[in-house]
C-alpha positions as CSV (number, residue, x, y, z in Angstrom):
1,F,-93.9,72.2,20.6
2,A,-91.0,70.8,23.0
3,K,-92.6,73.0,26.1
4,E,-95.9,71.5,25.1
5,L,-95.0,68.1,24.7
6,S,-93.0,68.2,28.0
7,E,-96.2,69.0,29.9
8,I,-98.2,66.0,28.2
9,N,-95.5,64.1,28.6
10,N,-95.6,64.4,32.8
11,S,-99.1,64.2,32.2
12,C,-98.5,60.3,31.1
13,S,-95.6,59.6,33.6
14,S,-93.2,59.3,30.1
15,N,-94.5,55.8,28.7
16,P,-93.9,56.3,25.1
17,E,-96.8,55.0,23.4
18,I,-99.3,56.7,25.3
19,L,-97.5,60.0,24.7
20,K,-97.7,59.3,21.0
21,K,-101.7,58.8,21.3
22,K,-102.4,62.2,23.2
23,N,-103.8,65.3,21.4
24,M,-102.0,68.3,21.8
25,S,-103.8,72.0,21.6
26,N,-104.5,71.9,17.7
27,K,-106.4,68.6,18.2
28,K,-104.0,67.2,16.4
29,T,-101.7,63.7,18.4
30,V,-98.3,64.0,19.1
31,E,-97.4,61.5,16.2
32,E,-99.7,63.3,13.7
33,N,-97.7,67.0,14.9
34,L,-94.2,65.3,15.1
35,I,-94.9,63.8,11.1
36,S,-95.8,67.7,10.3
37,L,-93.0,68.8,11.9
38,I,-90.3,66.4,10.3
39,A,-92.4,67.6,7.1
40,K,-91.6,71.1,7.5
41,I,-88.7,71.2,8.8
42,G,-87.0,68.4,6.9
43,E,-84.8,67.0,9.5
44,K,-85.2,63.8,11.3
45,I,-87.0,64.7,14.5
46,T,-87.4,61.8,17.7
47,I,-88.7,61.7,21.0
48,G,-85.6,60.2,22.7
49,K,-85.0,59.7,26.3
50,T,-88.1,60.9,28.7
51,K,-88.7,60.5,32.4
52,T,-90.8,62.0,34.9
53,I,-90.2,61.5,38.4
54,E,-92.8,61.1,41.1
55,N,-91.9,60.4,44.8
56,P,-94.0,60.7,47.9
57,N,-92.5,62.7,50.5
58,S,-89.8,64.0,48.3
59,I,-89.0,67.1,46.5
60,N,-87.8,67.6,42.8
61,F,-85.0,69.9,41.9
62,T,-84.2,70.8,38.2
63,Y,-81.4,72.4,36.3
64,K,-81.4,73.8,32.6
65,H,-78.0,74.0,30.6
66,S,-77.7,76.1,27.8
67,V,-81.5,77.0,27.9
68,I,-82.9,77.3,24.1
69,K,-86.2,79.2,25.2
70,D,-88.6,79.0,28.2
71,N,-88.7,75.4,29.4
72,V,-86.1,74.0,26.9
73,S,-82.8,73.3,27.1
74,K,-79.6,71.7,25.6
75,L,-79.2,69.6,28.5
76,G,-81.6,69.1,31.8
77,V,-81.4,67.5,35.1
78,I,-83.8,66.6,37.6
79,V,-83.2,65.1,41.2
80,C,-85.5,63.3,43.8
81,L,-84.9,64.3,47.4
82,E,-86.8,62.4,49.9
83,T,-86.6,64.5,53.2
84,S,-89.3,65.6,56.1
85,E,-88.1,69.3,55.7
86,N,-88.3,72.0,53.3
87,N,-85.7,74.8,54.0
88,E,-83.3,77.1,52.4
89,Q,-80.8,74.5,53.0
90,I,-82.4,71.9,51.5
91,N,-83.3,74.2,48.5
92,S,-79.7,75.2,48.1
93,F,-78.5,71.4,48.3
94,G,-81.1,70.7,46.0
95,K,-80.1,73.0,43.1
96,Q,-76.1,72.6,43.6
97,L,-76.7,68.8,43.3
98,S,-78.7,68.9,40.1
99,M,-75.4,71.3,38.9
100,H,-73.2,68.7,40.4
101,I,-75.0,65.8,37.9
102,A,-75.1,67.9,35.2
103,A,-71.3,68.8,35.1
104,S,-70.5,65.3,36.3
105,N,-72.8,62.9,34.6
106,P,-72.9,60.1,36.9
107,L,-74.3,56.8,35.5
108,A,-75.9,55.6,39.1
109,L,-76.6,56.3,42.3
110,E,-74.6,53.7,43.7
111,A,-72.3,51.3,42.0
112,N,-74.0,48.5,42.2
113,E,-76.9,49.9,40.0
114,I,-74.5,51.1,37.3
115,N,-75.9,48.9,34.1
116,K,-74.1,45.2,33.8
117,E,-73.3,46.3,30.0
118,I,-71.4,49.2,30.6
119,I,-69.2,47.1,33.6
120,E,-68.3,44.8,31.3
121,K,-67.2,47.3,28.5
122,E,-65.1,49.0,30.8
123,Q,-63.8,45.5,31.6
124,N,-63.0,44.8,28.3
125,L,-61.2,48.0,27.9
126,I,-59.1,47.8,31.0
127,A,-58.1,44.0,30.0
128,E,-57.2,45.2,26.5
129,E,-54.9,47.9,28.1
130,L,-53.2,45.6,30.5
131,K,-52.9,42.9,27.5
132,N,-49.6,44.3,26.2
133,S,-48.1,45.4,29.0
134,G,-45.8,43.2,30.0
135,K,-47.1,42.2,33.5
136,S,-47.6,39.3,35.4
137,E,-51.3,38.1,35.1
138,E,-51.7,38.4,39.0
139,I,-50.4,41.9,39.0
140,A,-52.9,42.3,36.0
141,N,-55.7,41.3,37.7
142,K,-55.0,43.5,40.5
143,I,-54.2,46.4,38.7
144,S,-57.5,45.5,36.6
145,L,-59.6,45.5,39.9
146,G,-58.6,48.7,41.2
147,K,-58.9,50.6,38.0
148,L,-63.1,48.9,38.1
149,N,-63.6,49.9,40.9
150,K,-62.0,53.6,40.1
151,F,-64.2,53.7,37.5
152,K,-67.2,52.9,39.6
153,E,-66.6,55.2,42.2
154,E,-66.2,58.1,39.8
155,N,-69.2,57.0,38.2
156,S,-71.6,56.6,41.0
157,L,-73.2,60.1,42.2
158,L,-73.0,59.2,46.0
159,T,-69.3,58.5,45.6
160,Q,-68.2,61.4,43.2
161,N,-65.9,64.0,44.5
162,W,-68.5,66.8,44.8
163,V,-68.0,69.8,42.4
164,M,-68.1,73.0,44.8
165,E,-65.5,71.4,47.1
166,P,-63.9,68.7,45.7
167,K,-62.2,67.1,48.4
168,K,-65.6,66.2,49.6
169,K,-67.9,62.8,48.4
170,V,-71.4,63.7,47.6
171,K,-72.3,61.3,50.8
172,E,-70.3,63.4,52.7
173,V,-71.5,66.5,51.7
174,I,-75.3,64.9,52.6
175,S,-74.2,63.8,55.9
176,E,-73.0,67.1,56.7
177,I,-76.2,68.6,56.0
178,N,-77.5,67.2,59.0
179,V,-81.2,66.5,58.3
180,S,-82.7,63.1,59.1
181,N,-83.7,61.0,56.6
182,L,-82.8,63.3,54.1
183,K,-82.3,60.9,51.1
184,I,-81.5,60.7,47.1
185,K,-84.4,59.1,45.9
186,E,-83.3,59.3,41.8
187,F,-82.0,61.5,39.4
188,S,-82.0,61.6,35.4
189,R,-80.0,63.8,33.2
190,I,-81.0,63.9,29.7
191,K,-79.3,65.7,27.0
192,I,-80.1,66.4,23.2
193,G,-78.8,63.7,21.0
194,E,-78.5,61.1,23.6
């Protein structure tokens, strides 16, 4: 079911409304098959986060962690690299980058792309932490700004420490590859239950 669902999902560019109405190999819709599966197993099953990445002049790389069967895993990553070249160095980097994303769980490509609600939540946590610290408001504000900047750096893919060589940032590794116009277009990390 999951493998066929994945293929159908890509054919409708991850649009959940279209996906539910698509027919599966047994001539029933995805929604009808989902209801049948719930009745058979007795567990609540939902189609969660889905993502189809299609960009011209780019290559998609995937990583599957805790593979259950064939093309089904508990954690999956897809990353899209825009490049005019396709060689072993790009393929190796793409594979390593997808593993890095699986391990590091970045929230966005760059700090300014992190969801504002997440930033506000982090600001509130930091403010609460500093509230009873006994520090002056001016010093508390500086500490708060520093902690928030560190949070953004650690959760933005380009400024994360590279898992394979932690003394380097991801953006430094990209520049060292020395391929003109190589850039990360987008990525998605999907974990069962999220």
